[in-house]
N, C-alpha and C positions, 0 to 999 in steps of 0.2 A: 357719574357724576362726579365730581371731586368733592373732598372731604369739605370744603369751605361754602358750596351749594348748600342750602337749606331744602332739605326732603320735602315733598308736600305730598298732601294725602292724593289730591288728584293724580299727580305722576306715579305714584306706586300703585294706586287702584290700575291703572291701566296699563301697567307695565309690568306682571304678575312674576315673572322671571326674576326681574332685579327686585321685586317684592318681597321673593323668598328668600333670597341672599340677603338681604337688607336684617329680615328678620331671624333668620339663623345667626346674625352677627348680634342682634339681642339678645340671643336670651341668657339671662340671667345678669343682665347689665340695666342700670338705669341710669338711661340719659332721656332728655327731653325728647330727643327725635325718635327715640326707641317706643315713644307712646303712640307719635303718628303711626310708625310702622305697625304695631301690634293692632291698631284701630283699622288700617286698610286690610291688614293680612283676615281679622275677624271679618270685616265686610266682604271681602273677595269669596274667602272662604264660604260664607253663606251663600252668594250668588252663586258657586259651585255646585253646592249642595243641592240647591233649590233648579239648578239646571241639570243637574243629574237623575235628582227623583222625579219629574216632571218635565220634558223637554216641551212636550205642545204646548203648555202652558206657560213657559218660559219663553216661546216663541212668539206666543199671543202677546206677552206683557212685552217683549219687546216691540212688536207692533204698536201696541197701544203707547206705548213711550214714544216710539216716533212720531204718531200723530200728535200727541199732548205735545210734542217740543215743537211741531210747526204751528200750534196754536200761539204757544207762548211766543214765539217768533214776529207773528201777527200781533201780538198785544204789544210785546216792546218796541214794535217799529213804531207803532200808534202814540204808545204810551210816553216811552222815553224815561220811565220811572225809575229809581232805585229798585225797587220792589219788585217789577217787572223785570229789571236785568239779574237779579238776583235769582228769582223763579227759572229762568231762561236758562242760567249758567249750573244750577242744581238739575236740573231736568236732561240738560247736557253732558255733567257727568255721570249721572245713573246711567244713560243711555250707554256711555263710552266703556263701562265699567261691564255692562254687559255684551258689547262687543267683545270687549277681552276677555270674558268668559267663553264665548263663542270661537275666539280665535285658540282660546287654550285647547279646545277638543277639535279643532281642524287641522287634518294633516297637510302639511306645506307641499 
């Protein structure tokens, strides 16, 4: 990602290796992007900790999140409201973060 592209929370949360490199670049630096990077790193770390402490519960939450996403997709298809779209996007981001945690601990 070039310096001219703005980093997004969504991208960082789903690309943990890139997030780590960006986080290291932000140590003792105050830039607007570093705030986003720090928040994504904190949230990703919380997901990793949760998955490591209780993998079975984490797996159940992934399943529940997938089911909720399907419900939200159906709601959005029917309603097409900004609120339904936002709920769908938020749920998809949460699920993508969970998938990134799983991928981090899955051998290639």
